[in-house]
C-alpha positions in Angstrom: 68.8 152.6 124.2 67.2 149.3 125.3 63.8 150.1 123.5 65.8 150.6 120.3 67.5 147.3 120.6 64.4 145.3 121.7 61.9 146.9 119.2 59.8 144.2 117.4 61.1 143.8 113.9 64.2 145.7 114.8 62.8 149.1 114.2 60.7 151.8 115.8 58.9 154.7 114.0 61.3 157.6 113.5 59.6 159.8 116.2 59.7 157.1 118.8 63.4 156.3 118.0 64.3 159.9 118.2 62.5 160.2 121.6 64.4 157.2 122.9 67.7 158.6 121.8 67.0 162.0 123.3 66.0 160.4 126.6 69.1 158.2 126.6 71.5 161.1 125.9 69.7 163.3 128.4 70.0 160.7 131.2 73.6 160.1 130.2 74.3 163.8 130.5 73.1 163.8 134.1 75.8 161.3 134.9 78.6 163.8 134.1 77.7 166.0 137.0 77.8 163.1 139.4 81.1 161.7 138.0 82.9 165.0 138.3 81.6 165.5 141.9 82.8 162.0 142.7 86.3 162.7 141.4 86.4 165.8 143.5 85.4 163.8 146.6 87.8 160.9 146.2 90.8 162.7 144.6 90.6 166.3 145.6 94.4 167.0 145.2 94.7 165.0 142.0 91.3 165.8 140.5 92.7 167.6 137.5 95.0 164.8 136.6 92.3 162.1 137.1 89.8 164.0 135.0 92.5 164.4 132.3 93.1 160.7 132.3 89.4 159.8 132.2 88.7 162.4 129.4 91.6 160.9 127.3 90.2 157.4 127.9 86.7 158.6 126.8 88.1 160.1 123.6 89.9 156.9 122.7 86.7 155.0 123.5 84.7 157.3 121.3 87.1 156.7 118.4 86.9 153.0 118.9 83.1 153.2 119.2 82.8 154.8 115.9 84.9 152.2 114.2 83.1 149.3 116.0 79.7 150.8 115.1 80.7 150.8 111.4 82.0 147.3 111.6 78.9 145.9 113.4 76.6 147.8 111.0 78.5 146.5 108.0 78.5 142.9 109.3 74.8 142.9 110.2 73.2 145.5 108.0 71.0 146.7 110.9 71.3 149.1 113.8 69.6 146.5 116.0 72.9 144.8 116.8 74.6 148.2 117.3 72.0 149.1 119.9 72.4 145.7 121.7 76.2 146.4 121.9 75.4 149.8 123.4 73.0 148.2 125.9 75.7 145.7 127.0 78.3 148.4 127.3 76.1 150.6 129.4 75.1 147.7 131.6 78.7 146.6 132.0 79.9 150.1 132.8 77.2 150.5 135.4 78.1 147.2 137.1 81.8 148.1 137.2 81.1 151.5 138.6 78.9 149.9 141.3 81.3 147.2 142.2 84.7 148.9 142.0 84.2 152.5 143.1 83.9 152.6 146.8 84.2 156.3 147.6 87.5 155.9 149.3 90.1 158.7 148.8 92.7 158.0 146.2 96.0 159.6 145.2 97.7 159.6 141.9 101.0 161.1 143.1 102.6 157.6 143.3 102.2 156.9 139.6 105.5 157.4 137.7 103.8 158.8 134.6 102.2 161.7 136.5 105.2 162.9 138.6 106.2 166.5 138.1 109.7 167.1 137.0 
């Protein structure tokens, strides 16, 4: 996504832009396998619940992302700013993942909302 945001004049030829998006989505797709394996490693007993929570959060983020994309595009009239927002979000997500996730086992059974009745 960075080449799309940093392109001179704010735009790339359509073929180059398509190639950048395909590469970005392809690389992002590889992260899913790692994320699900990570959840199995750190929360084996609660993996289903944790994946349910993270999938719900991603859906809410997707809805908010569509709304934010429309707002940024309407405010700026260009996708350049939208791509910069994506670059910042990907970078922030990567930094949080590197800093906060330590690979230590976790348990969700203590959370009130997830207790079985």
